[in-house]
N, C-alpha and C positions, 0 to 999 in steps of 0.2 A: 504494500500500500504506500501511497505517496503522502508525505507529511508537508503541509504548507507552512512556511514561515512568513509572518506578516512583514511587509516592507517597513523601513524606518521612516514613516511619514505620519502626518495627522496626529491623532491623540498619542500614539506611541512616542513620537519625537518630542511632543510637548512634555510628556512625563519624564523622559530622559533629561531634557534641558532643565526642567524644574529640579530634578534630583542633583544635577551638577551644580546648579546655583545654590541649593540648600547645603551642599557639602563645603562650600567656600566659607572662610571666616566671616562672621557677620559684619565686622568692622571694615573689611576690605572692600565691601561692595559700595556702601554709600559714601565712605570717607576716603577712598583711594585718591591720592593727589594726581593732578594732571601731569603728564610727562612733559618736560621742557622741550622735547623733540618728538612730537606726536606723529609726524608723517611716516616714518618707517613702521611704527606700530600699526597705524591705520592700514598701510599697504598689506602688512601681514594678515591683519584681521579680514580685510576684503578678499585677499587671495584664498584664505582658509575657507571663507564663506562659500565662494564659488566652487572650490574643490569639493567641499562637503555636499553642496547642492548637486554637483555633477555625479558624485558617488551615489547619492540617494536616487537620482533620476535613473541612473544605469540599473541599479538594483530593482527599482520599481518597474522598469521596462522588462527586465528578466522575469520578475515575478508575474507581471501581467501576461507575458508570453506563455509562461508555464501554466497559469490558470486558464488562459484561453485554450491551450492545447488540451488540457485535461477535460474541460467542458466539451470541447469539440469531440474528443475521443468518446466521452460518455454518450453524447447525442448520436454518434454514428455507429457505435458498436453494440448498443443495448437494444432491448426488445420490449414492446408493449402491445397489447391486443388491439384489435380493430378500433380505430378512432383515436383521436388525441384529446383526451378528456381534460378540461380545465377545472371542473368542479372537484373540490376536495371531498373524498369519501372517508367516512370513519372506518379505520382499519380494525379487523377482528383479531386483536393480538392479546387479549386478556386471557389469564389462566393457562399460559403455555410455558414451556421450559425455556431456560436461558439459551439453550442450544438453538431452539426454534427462533427465538428473538434475533439471534445473530444471523441466522439464515434469512430471516425476513429483511434484514438490512441489505443482504446480498440480492434479494429479489428486487428491492427498489433499484439497485444498480443494474439489474438485468432488464429493466424496462427502457423503452425509448419511444419516440413519436412515430416510428414506422407503422404503417397501416398493415396489420397482419390479418389476413382473411382465412388462412388455413394453418392449422397446427398439425404436426406429425409427431407421433410418439414412437420412438424406436428403442428396442431392447431385445436381447436374446430371450428365448423362453425361460420361464422359472426365475425371472428377476423382478417379479411383481409388476410386470409390464401392463397387465390387465387392470390392476389397481390404478396405475397412473393414467392409462387411457380413459378409464371410466370417470375419474375425478376431473381430468382436463375437459372431457366432453361435457359433463354436467355443468362445470363452472363456466365454460365458454358459452353454453346455452343460456345460463342465468345472466351472464354478462350481456348477451344480446337482448335478453328480456328486459334488462334494466336500461341499457343505453340505446339500443336499436330495436325496439319492439316489432317493427315491421319486418325485420330479418330473422327474429327468433324462431319462428315456425319453419324456416327454411334450413335451419342448422342440420347438418348431416354428419354422422359419426360412423365409420366403417373400417373394416380390416382389408388390407391389400398386401399381399406378400410377393407379388411378382408384377412385371410389366412396367409401363410408363407411369412415373410418379408425377408428371406434369398435369395440369388441369387448366381449363379455360373459364370456368364459371367463377370469376373473381368476386362476384356479388353474393355468393352463397357461402356462409360460414361453414367450415368443415374441420373435422378432426379425423385423421387417418392413423390407424395403427399398422405397423409393419415390423417384421423381423429380418428383412433381407437386404439392407443397404450394403453395398460393396465400396471399398475405398481404394481399389487398385489403381485407378486412374485419377491423379490429383487435379487434372484439368476438367474432369466431369463435374458439372454443377448439380447432377442428379435431377435436373429439370424442376427444381423447387422454386427458384425465383425469390425475389425480395419480398413477395407477398406471403411467404411461408415461414413459419417458425418451427424449430425442432426441439422436442423434449426427449430426454434420454433416461433409460434405466440401465443399471449395471450391477454386478455383484459386489464390487469394491469401489472405494473412493478413487483409487488410482486408475482403475479401468474406466470409470465415468469421466475422469479428467482427460484421459487419452481419447476417448470417443468424442468428447466435446471439441477437443483440438482438431480432430480429423474433420469434423463438420465445418469448423471455422476455416480451416485451410482450403476447403472447397468453396468458400465464399457464402456459406449458409448461416442464417441467424439462429443462435442457440439460446433456448430458454433454460428451464430448470433441469438439473440432473438429479435423478433419484437413485441412490445406490442402497444396497441391502444393509451395509454397515450403518449408514445414517438412519435408515428406516428402523433398525433395531434400537437406535438411540432415542429417536423422537416419536416413533410409532406412526401408524397411519394418520392419527389425529394431528400430529405435528405437520405432516406433509399437506393435510387438508387445509390447515391454516395458510401454508405457503401458497397453495393453488388459489384459494379464495382471495388472498392478498394480491397475488399476481394479476388476477382478473378484476381487481377493483370492485369486489362485491361489497355492498353495504353490510354492516355488522349484523343486522337482523337475520341474514341468511345463514350465519354460521351455526346456530343451534339446530336449524332445520337440516343442514348438511351433516352435522355430527350424528343426529338421530338416524338419518338415512344410511350413512356409511357404517355405523355400529351394527346395524342389522344386515346390511349388504355383505359385510365381511364374514359374518356367521354363515350366510347362505353360500358365499364363495367357497368357504372351507368345507362345509358339511352337506353340500347339495350340488347336484348337477354333474355334467360330463367332465369337469375339471376339478372335482373335489380333491381334498387332501388324500394322498396315497395311503396315509395311515388310517384314515377313516374308511376308505375303500377296502383296505386289507381287513379291518375289523369287521366290516360287513360280510366280506367273503375272502378268506385267506387265499383262494385260488387265483385272485387277481394280481398277485405278486409272486415272483420266484423266490423272493427273500422274506424272511420273517421280520415283521416290523412291529414297533411298539404301538399300543393302542393310542388313539387320539385322546388328548387330555379332556375335551369337553363335549365333542359332538354327540356322544352317546347319551348325555344327560339332557339334551335339548328337546323340547317339543317343536320339531322343525316346522310343522304346519302352523303353529302359533307364530313362530318367527317370520315365516313367509307372509302370513296375513298382516302382521304388524308392519312389515316392510311395505306392503302394497298400500297401507293406510297412511304412509308418511306424506307430508306436504310436498316434498321434492318429487316423490314417485308420481303423485297426481299431476303436478305441473308438467313433468316430462311426458307422462302418458298421454297428455292432451296433444302432444306433437307426434304424429304418426311416424315421422322420419327417425325418431329416436327410441322406438319401442324395444329394440334389442339391448339397449344400454341398461335396461331395467331387469336384466337376467344375471344369474351368477357368471355365466360366460356368454359371449355373443352367439354361440351355436346351440345354447340350451333352448328348449321350448319355452313358450310364454308361461309366466307364472299364473296360477289360478287358485292358489290357496291350498292345493294338494299336490302340486307338481313335485316338490322335494321328497315327500314321503313316498310317492309313486316311483320316483327314480331310485331312491334308496332301496326300495323293495326289489326293484329289477336287478340291482347290483347283487343283492342277497341271493336271489333265485337264479339269475342268469350269468352272474359273474362278469357283468359289463366292465370293460376296462376304459382307460383314459380316452376321452372324446368319442366313446361309443354311445349310440342311441338305441333304437328299437325297444322302447319300453311299452309295457301294457299297464294302464292305470288300474288300480285296485279299488 
């Protein structure tokens, strides 16, 4: 980080001059006799004045140039969602860890006035990439709902693992999840363009830092990086604060988001085609070639009650009114729609049919 040192001008200079004068013997100031030959002394004083003024001006110019450069770098390298909002929003930063507060300061540095109309979430499988994708999608939708209501219902969130990542519908807010970026060719811009921002998931902080640099070298705009090490420190709730803050959501949305994702996390782990391998093994040991420890809490949940409570959250109802985003309300994008008994039905199919990761073909009971 860069440390700014205030130039020796204005109030700072006045304080220093006052300190110098106060350190002089009191009698020497009002009672000092006039020199019988004042001209050499006057010349020295005048020359010293101009030398000090020149020194101050030079340092002032250097500091101004440094400050201008830093401000310019911030404005050109950071990221902000669609629109350049001038209104100050109350930030949802209460009741969070010190670690999250420090990250929130970095989020502020990661915003800019660029108009971002599409966000891409990238990460290898099993790096909590679905958690990031889901939170980015919902928070971006709420951002549109607050700041651009006419565009909110056009928000689109989808998975794409191959093909052309460019797109032409710049007026449609989008969040795309992918696992398949390649960095072999440093001249390849990946077809993203300045209107896209990239979010990253990784296993370690070092890996996330490396991925972020790879995207930046390709000329792409990088937003938040979510790694498993930091996730273990601040939990999903900590990152939820970061995404809500990043998308400038008013503070009243945060309790709604916390309720929504507390329930969604339980469904994500204990329900559906991408459930915890430990819970799947507990349901049917034939689903894994290796013996696994039982899941710590899935067996104790009334999963139907959790599913119904999730469907009754304010965020679920807001998003459910937008047909484009129906899949984001499921434990995984490829799960069937929730109906209050989907989870118990799928769990029963795992017990009786030994369904494995990403397998469907369930029969409701």
